[in-house]
Legacy VTK file of the C-alpha trace (Angstrom):
# vtk DataFile Version 3.0
C-alpha trace
ASCII
DATASET POLYDATA
POINTS 214 float
78.325 59.337 48.458
81.814 57.840 48.827
83.919 56.325 46.058
82.717 52.773 46.733
79.111 53.910 46.651
79.605 55.711 43.333
81.315 52.691 41.823
78.444 50.440 42.857
75.914 52.948 41.513
77.602 52.989 38.095
77.749 49.185 37.994
74.060 48.940 38.882
73.116 51.304 36.072
75.292 49.398 33.608
73.822 46.007 34.550
70.227 47.260 34.508
70.813 48.599 31.002
72.326 45.295 29.906
69.464 43.216 31.296
66.861 45.535 29.769
68.316 44.840 26.320
67.308 41.159 26.376
63.944 39.932 25.135
61.379 38.079 27.224
62.018 34.989 25.065
65.746 35.182 25.866
65.043 35.449 29.588
62.606 32.539 29.434
65.132 30.317 27.668
67.957 31.226 30.045
65.672 30.792 33.072
64.790 27.287 31.907
68.459 26.398 31.559
69.202 27.822 35.011
66.419 25.745 36.570
67.845 22.635 34.893
71.342 23.374 36.243
69.954 23.848 39.747
67.884 20.663 39.647
71.007 18.759 38.578
73.064 19.916 41.574
74.639 16.953 43.325
73.031 17.857 46.645
69.567 18.691 45.257
68.006 15.282 46.135
69.076 15.594 49.784
67.793 19.141 50.295
65.189 19.445 53.008
64.261 23.058 52.221
64.645 25.669 49.511
64.591 29.415 50.178
64.333 31.225 46.859
62.650 34.250 45.264
59.994 35.279 42.775
61.442 37.428 39.998
61.490 41.067 39.131
61.098 41.585 35.347
64.868 41.451 34.765
65.568 38.443 37.022
65.555 34.701 36.269
62.177 33.027 36.661
62.710 30.088 39.031
59.054 29.084 39.313
59.511 25.726 37.512
62.179 24.837 40.063
59.990 26.002 42.966
57.125 23.848 41.683
59.490 20.908 41.437
60.690 21.430 44.995
57.109 21.410 46.274
56.262 18.310 44.233
59.273 16.527 45.765
58.135 17.362 49.280
60.769 19.970 50.048
59.864 22.899 52.287
59.712 26.137 50.307
60.387 29.567 51.773
59.916 32.848 49.917
60.828 36.372 51.074
58.582 39.326 51.877
59.739 42.910 52.361
58.578 44.308 55.687
59.826 47.890 56.002
63.600 47.585 55.713
63.579 43.909 56.715
63.393 40.710 54.683
61.048 38.116 56.206
60.694 34.577 54.849
57.413 32.656 54.898
56.610 29.023 54.215
54.749 28.661 50.913
52.929 25.498 49.860
51.185 26.780 46.729
52.440 29.252 44.148
48.907 29.941 42.946
47.561 31.189 46.270
48.786 33.208 49.223
50.921 35.598 47.173
50.585 39.331 46.699
52.154 41.944 44.426
54.787 44.272 45.857
55.226 47.836 44.631
58.719 46.904 43.374
57.106 44.595 40.805
57.587 41.068 42.151
55.207 38.725 43.947
55.769 37.927 47.601
54.054 35.867 50.316
51.117 37.237 52.223
51.914 38.169 55.853
49.254 35.618 56.838
51.412 32.700 55.684
53.501 30.901 58.341
56.863 32.559 59.075
59.945 30.484 58.337
61.087 28.257 61.169
64.723 27.602 60.347
65.276 25.248 63.273
62.534 22.955 61.944
63.618 23.236 58.304
66.133 20.419 58.545
69.882 20.449 58.252
70.109 20.926 54.486
68.753 24.276 53.285
69.601 25.971 49.990
69.222 29.744 49.656
69.000 31.153 46.135
69.718 34.873 46.126
68.961 37.409 43.370
71.192 40.337 42.473
72.388 42.534 39.646
75.947 41.183 39.400
78.151 38.524 41.007
81.814 37.579 40.975
83.785 34.387 41.604
84.800 35.403 45.129
81.248 35.215 46.440
80.693 38.921 45.845
77.224 40.162 45.043
75.928 43.524 43.857
72.324 44.010 44.961
69.975 46.865 44.200
71.248 49.046 47.014
68.642 48.435 49.720
70.685 45.913 51.733
67.792 43.525 52.430
69.728 40.299 51.891
72.933 41.525 53.541
71.040 42.405 56.721
69.064 39.163 56.659
72.103 36.908 56.260
74.064 38.880 58.840
71.366 37.970 61.339
70.716 34.475 59.977
74.369 33.470 60.242
74.322 34.289 63.949
71.232 32.272 64.811
71.115 29.349 62.361
72.767 25.985 62.669
75.149 24.727 59.998
73.996 23.075 56.807
72.726 26.074 54.850
74.194 26.820 51.409
73.844 30.366 50.054
74.157 30.697 46.286
73.474 33.499 43.868
71.084 32.623 41.025
71.508 34.698 37.873
71.976 34.816 34.130
75.524 34.091 32.962
75.869 37.670 31.661
75.695 38.874 35.284
79.004 37.249 36.220
81.690 39.930 36.625
85.433 39.532 37.030
85.436 41.447 40.328
82.941 43.546 42.292
83.526 46.316 44.833
82.614 45.044 48.298
82.275 46.593 51.741
82.399 44.973 55.171
78.582 44.909 55.293
78.288 42.883 52.058
77.548 39.267 52.974
79.692 36.805 50.957
77.960 33.973 49.110
79.071 30.356 48.819
78.957 30.563 45.049
76.859 31.332 41.991
74.638 29.246 39.706
73.863 30.477 36.188
72.388 29.037 33.015
75.946 28.001 32.106
76.842 26.160 35.299
78.010 26.368 38.902
80.745 28.702 40.145
81.853 27.954 43.732
83.238 30.994 45.528
86.995 31.351 45.286
89.312 33.088 47.688
90.706 36.463 46.663
94.062 34.802 45.912
92.437 32.103 43.776
90.537 34.795 41.841
93.739 36.736 41.178
95.462 33.603 39.879
92.457 32.746 37.687
92.367 36.275 36.287
96.101 36.141 35.584
95.819 32.810 33.767
92.812 34.052 31.795
94.725 37.144 30.750
97.491 35.038 29.210
95.240 32.876 27.046
LINES 1 215
214 0 1 2 3 4 5 6 7 8 9 10 11 12 13 14 15 16 17 18 19 20 21 22 23 24 25 26 27 28 29 30 31 32 33 34 35 36 37 38 39 40 41 42 43 44 45 46 47 48 49 50 51 52 53 54 55 56 57 58 59 60 61 62 63 64 65 66 67 68 69 70 71 72 73 74 75 76 77 78 79 80 81 82 83 84 85 86 87 88 89 90 91 92 93 94 95 96 97 98 99 100 101 102 103 104 105 106 107 108 109 110 111 112 113 114 115 116 117 118 119 120 121 122 123 124 125 126 127 128 129 130 131 132 133 134 135 136 137 138 139 140 141 142 143 144 145 146 147 148 149 150 151 152 153 154 155 156 157 158 159 160 161 162 163 164 165 166 167 168 169 170 171 172 173 174 175 176 177 178 179 180 181 182 183 184 185 186 187 188 189 190 191 192 193 194 195 196 197 198 199 200 201 202 203 204 205 206 207 208 209 210 211 212 213
């Protein structure tokens, strides 16, 4: 394992330990706040589709937001792990058509319709899980590369209009994360404390410098 890989491994272990220290009640409260922040996004009413996730035990529970999206007539897509590939399916009911994955989260059944991005409309919001995020659009996943590979392919085939945001607890926001050329940059991060649009590396350095003087 190279230096970058070791650094990421240590950060993953640190964040998993931090998240494991919080109670279920804490996670439920923070998840509710995160859903409220997302529903209040300026562009939420105009979204045609939402591509989100069902949580692992240490991830935010976005199900209230997913239910709201369905009730408002938005198309909902959820991911399924197929080998080393992430496949999205259209989901119309969170009570049926889901199955448990060995990793611990629920995912769509393979029988559900696959996502048709060309028919999803021109305003799609992706909400992406992860262990840590920074203000430059950096994301630290769990090391399998599912989302990085998916977005690398998606960016080549999809039309414009898609926003890709991390969705996490505020304690998962880091000052800076190690990134490689295969790590797909996000457009920003949404937490229970608000929205953090991705900054350029220069903007992040200036922000860090200002923060360090206050």
